[in-house]
C-alpha angles and dihedrals in degrees: 000000000000089000092052092049090049090053093048091050091048091051091050091050091052091050092049093046090051092050092047091051091056102260120191129053113359097035100041090059089222113119121212116271114292093012129124118200114222116209090012116200091357094299136111097260139103116233118237098023090195120043123175116201137168121253111280094029120140112223118202121207107205117198109223101170143349132021114297147146138208109234120180112231124202130337133351091039138183132201112285123235096243115220134051094246132194122231130299097053137115134205126186135192130181113223110215101166129064113246149095112281119195122197138177143190107251097211092047107041135075125223117332115287097020139090128310132074105346141147144180134221115197113198117199 
């Protein structure tokens, strides 16, 4: 009985410690469904860099740090975010056609198709 009580107390302490440290989005490094973090972890990256969604899904890009944009690259394409914008900022796009959509941050990427801050949305 004492051992069970000790385990319960320890589990409670872990839960309280997690809550006190912030817990949830922002500290778990896991964005909400269908969300791409822009400037993830104070770096010039998108996270995740690859996101797979169903047709008619709205994807949200959520600026976490820095000054960035979302620029569609290649075909098929989608409307770019404009900008660049500083955090906090959000941009959304609903993907209505199956395809692989590449995007980049204009200030933080080199010529199209190579290195830098890039990501991909796969619509199935």
